[in-house]
C-alpha positions as CSV (number, residue, x, y, z in Angstrom):
1,M,3.7,-3.7,12.6
2,G,4.4,-4.1,16.5
3,K,1.2,-5.2,18.0
4,P,-1.6,-5.3,15.6
5,V,-5.2,-5.4,16.7
6,G,-8.3,-5.6,14.7
7,P,-10.9,-8.3,13.3
8,V,-10.8,-11.3,11.6
9,L,-14.0,-11.6,9.1
10,R,-15.7,-14.5,7.5
11,M,-16.6,-13.7,3.8
12,S,-19.9,-12.3,3.7
13,D,-21.6,-9.7,1.2
14,D,-20.9,-7.1,3.7
15,V,-17.0,-7.6,4.1
16,D,-15.9,-5.2,1.8
17,A,-18.1,-2.4,2.9
18,I,-17.0,-3.4,6.4
19,V,-13.3,-3.0,5.4
20,A,-13.7,0.2,3.6
21,A,-15.2,1.9,6.6
22,I,-12.8,0.6,9.0
23,V,-10.0,2.2,6.6
24,D,-12.3,5.7,6.6
25,D,-12.5,5.7,10.6
26,N,-8.8,5.6,10.7
27,P,-7.1,8.0,8.5
28,D,-3.9,8.3,10.2
29,Q,-3.4,4.4,10.4
30,D,-1.5,2.3,7.7
31,I,-4.4,-0.7,7.6
32,K,-3.3,-4.0,6.7
33,V,-5.9,-5.8,4.6
34,V,-5.2,-9.8,4.2
35,D,-7.7,-11.8,2.3
36,R,-7.6,-15.4,2.5
37,G,-10.7,-16.2,0.5
38,A,-12.5,-17.7,3.6
39,Y,-11.8,-14.9,5.7
40,T,-10.3,-11.4,5.6
41,R,-8.0,-9.9,8.1
42,V,-7.9,-6.5,9.1
43,S,-5.2,-5.1,11.3
44,G,-3.8,-1.7,12.4
45,E,-1.2,-0.8,14.8
46,S,-2.5,-0.2,18.6
47,E,-6.1,0.7,18.0
48,L,-8.6,0.4,15.6
49,R,-12.3,1.6,15.1
50,V,-15.5,1.7,12.9
51,T,-18.5,3.3,13.6
52,R,-21.9,2.3,12.4
53,E,-22.3,5.6,10.6
54,S,-19.1,4.5,8.3
55,I,-20.3,1.0,7.7
56,E,-24.1,2.3,6.8
57,R,-22.6,5.0,4.3
58,H,-20.4,2.1,2.4
59,L,-23.3,-0.5,2.6
60,G,-25.8,2.2,1.4
61,R,-28.5,0.8,4.1
62,D,-28.9,0.4,8.1
63,F,-26.6,-1.5,9.8
64,E,-26.6,-2.9,13.6
65,M,-23.3,-3.0,15.4
66,R,-24.4,-6.5,16.7
67,Q,-24.4,-7.6,13.1
68,L,-20.4,-7.2,12.7
69,E,-20.3,-10.0,15.8
70,G,-22.1,-12.6,13.5
71,I,-19.3,-12.2,10.9
72,M,-16.4,-11.3,13.1
73,S,-15.1,-14.8,13.6
74,A,-12.0,-13.8,15.7
75,F,-10.3,-10.6,16.4
76,A,-6.8,-9.3,18.0
77,G,-6.5,-7.2,20.9
78,R,-9.4,-5.8,23.4
79,I,-12.7,-5.3,22.0
80,D,-15.0,-2.6,23.1
81,V,-18.7,-2.6,21.3
82,T,-21.5,-0.2,21.8
83,S,-24.9,0.4,19.3
84,E,-22.6,3.3,17.6
85,E,-18.9,2.1,17.2
86,V,-16.6,-0.8,17.8
87,T,-13.0,-0.4,19.1
88,W,-10.1,-3.0,19.0
89,R,-7.3,-1.9,21.0
90,L,-4.1,-3.2,23.0
91,K,-4.9,-4.1,26.5
92,T,-2.9,-1.8,28.9
93,D,-1.5,-3.4,32.3
94,T,-3.0,-0.6,34.1
95,E,-6.6,-1.3,33.4
96,P,-8.4,-3.1,36.4
97,P,-11.1,-5.9,35.4
98,G,-14.4,-5.2,36.6
99,P,-17.8,-5.4,35.9
100,G,-18.8,-5.6,32.5
101,A,-15.0,-6.3,31.6
102,H,-14.3,-6.6,27.8
103,A,-13.3,-9.5,26.0
104,T,-9.5,-10.4,24.9
105,A,-7.8,-12.3,22.6
106,E,-4.2,-12.9,22.1
107,T,-2.5,-11.7,19.0
108,M,-3.2,-14.9,16.3
109,E,-0.2,-15.9,13.9
110,E,-1.4,-16.2,9.8
111,P,-1.6,-19.7,9.1
112,A,1.3,-21.0,6.7
């Protein structure tokens, strides 16, 4: 995987459903899931997204996207968050910073 993007999720009751929703929302991607016990790293190539609808379908209950921020301890790539979906993607050099600039993080190495 060249430049992976995606979340690092703290362990919680919702992690399995969120991972399943990410896999469902990215059918053309080879999603890598690494469970480290205390956290789970989910990564894909260039861009990953997850929708509120998919998370709710897997959880079987309502979910607000801001709840995801509470269990996401880190992420690789650039993140865009709306009330309906979260997208992690590579930052392009042509994107100008501006009002409402999005958070970015460098790709983190796996601990040995």
